[in-house]
NULUM-611605 format. One line per 5 residues: for each residue x, y, z of C-alpha. Coordinates in steps of 0.25 Angstrom, whole numbers, always signed. Layout:
N
X Y Z; ...
% end
This chain:
298
+648 -101 -73; +645 -88 -64; +647 -88 -50; +635 -86 -41; +637 -75 -30
+629 -74 -17; +627 -59 -12; +624 -58 +3; +619 -44 +8; +620 -41 +22
+608 -32 +27; +612 -23 +39; +603 -23 +51; +595 -10 +51; +601 +1 +60
+593 +3 +73; +594 +17 +80; +593 +16 +95; +581 +21 +102; +589 +31 +110
+594 +37 +98; +580 +38 +91; +575 +45 +104; +586 +55 +103; +583 +58 +89
+569 +60 +92; +572 +70 +103; +582 +78 +94; +571 +79 +83; +561 +84 +93
+570 +95 +98; +574 +99 +83; +559 +100 +80; +556 +109 +92; +567 +118 +88
+563 +119 +74; +549 +123 +79; +554 +133 +88; +562 +140 +78; +550 +140 +68
+541 +146 +79; +552 +157 +82; +553 +161 +67; +537 +162 +67; +537 +171 +79
+548 +179 +73; +540 +181 +60; +528 +185 +68; +536 +195 +76; +541 +202 +64
+527 +203 +58; +519 +207 +71; +530 +217 +77; +542 +214 +85; +546 +205 +96
+539 +213 +107; +526 +211 +100; +525 +225 +95; +518 +227 +81; +526 +234 +71
+520 +248 +66; +526 +252 +53; +525 +267 +52; +528 +275 +39; +532 +290 +40
+540 +299 +32; +552 +303 +41; +554 +317 +34; +545 +326 +42; +552 +331 +55
+548 +331 +66; +536 +322 +64; +543 +311 +55; +558 +311 +53; +571 +304 +57
+582 +306 +68; +597 +307 +65; +598 +292 +64; +587 +291 +54; +576 +285 +63
+562 +290 +63; +559 +302 +72; +548 +312 +75; +535 +316 +81; +527 +306 +72
+538 +295 +75; +536 +297 +90; +521 +297 +88; +520 +284 +81; +530 +277 +90
+522 +281 +102; +510 +275 +95; +518 +262 +93; +521 +262 +107; +507 +264 +111
+502 +252 +103; +513 +242 +103; +519 +245 +89; +533 +244 +85; +534 +256 +76
+542 +255 +63; +544 +268 +55; +546 +268 +41; +551 +281 +34; +542 +282 +22
+541 +293 +10; +529 +301 +11; +523 +296 -1; +525 +281 +4; +518 +283 +17
+503 +280 +13; +508 +269 +4; +516 +262 +15; +502 +260 +22; +495 +255 +10
+506 +245 +7; +507 +240 +22; +521 +245 +24; +517 +254 +35; +506 +254 +46
+505 +269 +48; +510 +282 +42; +513 +294 +51; +520 +305 +44; +513 +318 +46
+503 +314 +36; +490 +322 +34; +477 +315 +34; +470 +318 +21; +458 +312 +14
+467 +307 +2; +476 +300 +12; +464 +294 +19; +461 +286 +6; +474 +278 +8
+476 +277 +23; +469 +279 +36; +473 +290 +45; +474 +291 +60; +468 +303 +68
+477 +315 +66; +490 +316 +75; +494 +329 +70; +488 +342 +63; +496 +350 +53
+494 +363 +45; +500 +366 +31; +509 +378 +30; +519 +384 +20; +534 +385 +20
+536 +397 +10; +549 +402 +4; +552 +415 +11; +552 +422 -3; +539 +416 -8
+530 +426 -3; +521 +415 +2; +513 +418 +14; +500 +410 +12; +495 +397 +5
+489 +406 -6; +503 +412 -9; +507 +399 -13; +495 +396 -22; +501 +405 -33
+507 +403 -47; +522 +403 -46; +522 +397 -32; +528 +384 -29; +524 +375 -17
+532 +364 -12; +524 +352 -6; +528 +338 -1; +522 +328 -10; +509 +322 -4
+509 +331 +8; +496 +339 +12; +504 +351 +7; +505 +345 -7; +490 +342 -6
+486 +356 -2; +495 +362 -13; +490 +353 -24; +475 +357 -20; +477 +372 -16
+490 +378 -22; +486 +376 -37; +493 +388 -42; +506 +385 -36; +517 +375 -41
+518 +363 -31; +531 +356 -29; +529 +342 -23; +541 +337 -16; +545 +324 -8
+547 +330 +5; +546 +342 +15; +561 +346 +14; +561 +347 -1; +548 +356 +0
+555 +365 +11; +568 +366 +2; +560 +371 -10; +554 +382 -1; +567 +386 +5
+574 +386 -8; +563 +395 -15; +559 +384 -24; +545 +383 -18; +537 +394 -12
+531 +386 -1; +530 +372 +5; +517 +367 +11; +518 +358 +23; +513 +357 +38
+516 +369 +47; +526 +362 +55; +535 +358 +43; +533 +373 +38; +537 +378 +52
+549 +370 +53; +555 +372 +39; +553 +387 +40; +560 +387 +53; +572 +380 +46
+571 +389 +34; +567 +403 +40; +574 +411 +29; +569 +405 +17; +555 +401 +21
+542 +406 +27; +531 +398 +34; +517 +400 +31; +508 +394 +42; +494 +401 +38
+485 +389 +38; +479 +385 +24; +472 +372 +27; +466 +364 +39; +476 +357 +48
+480 +343 +43; +479 +331 +51; +491 +321 +51; +487 +306 +53; +493 +292 +54
+490 +284 +42; +487 +269 +42; +483 +259 +31; +468 +260 +28; +460 +251 +37
+471 +249 +48; +461 +253 +59; +468 +247 +71; +481 +255 +69; +473 +267 +66
+465 +266 +79; +478 +265 +87; +483 +277 +80; +471 +285 +83; +471 +281 +97
+485 +285 +99; +483 +298 +92; +471 +301 +101; +479 +297 +114; +491 +306 +109
+483 +318 +108; +480 +317 +123; +492 +311 +130; +502 +321 +125; +509 +313 +114
+508 +324 +104; +513 +334 +115; +525 +326 +117; +528 +324 +103; +527 +339 +100
+537 +342 +112; +547 +332 +106; +546 +336 +92; +539 +350 +90; +540 +358 +102
+546 +371 +94; +536 +369 +83; +524 +368 +93; +528 +381 +99; +529 +388 +85
+516 +382 +81; +510 +388 +94; +516 +402 +91; +510 +401 +77; +497 +397 +82
+497 +384 +73; +489 +372 +76; +499 +361 +82; +501 +348 +76; +495 +341 +87
+483 +350 +90; +471 +342 +86; +460 +351 +90
% end
């Protein structure tokens, strides 16, 4: 016969945490929660600062310009933005509390940078034209410029009509107003469209092109640099061009600020200071030639 077994199970008494320990745990939990909330708040503040500007509360102003046109837009020996337009827009930023960030942008990418919200404004010696007004809004003029010709010394070119002849070759920077003028008016000549100013100058210096159309200051400076191989033809062949600062269509707040700053700069000596710093010799030469100066708005 099987033996019967009796199983006795001992149930332990429930573990009880002293009240003092419970109180301590509660305090620690509260402190950890506060720290976590503080970290989250700081992270949110950091994200907001990155969006709105910098730690000092300045708003970021993204500026697109092609740093290939001294002395208006260029680079110093360390590769940093430098030039008259650079100083002008930084002075604007200081006046309106902007942290100015300049992005070197190829010429054909300047207007698209506004349309795609990669930049807030463009200042790059850009002429105000009806065609460009279809894509962007322009400030009031901050400079005036005339087109001129850098001619090869052996080309026999002494006027714009001399370029508009079969067998003549005209170098222009793609998309510039020189390009626009040549396309419309120099229909008898061959037009060579090149990516930048220096390439156009090289074509003329080497005799591969008879002339290069660009503003008077550029023509003057490049003729001074190549006196034996070039001639400068300054006879006006169209009205003065107005340079403006471009913004995205509808950005009236920024546009109003720019126009107010430009108006103030015309009366407070801003343009005189910039001329003395960057263009003192050129200003004297322009006065001798009787040319309209860049900042003569009358």
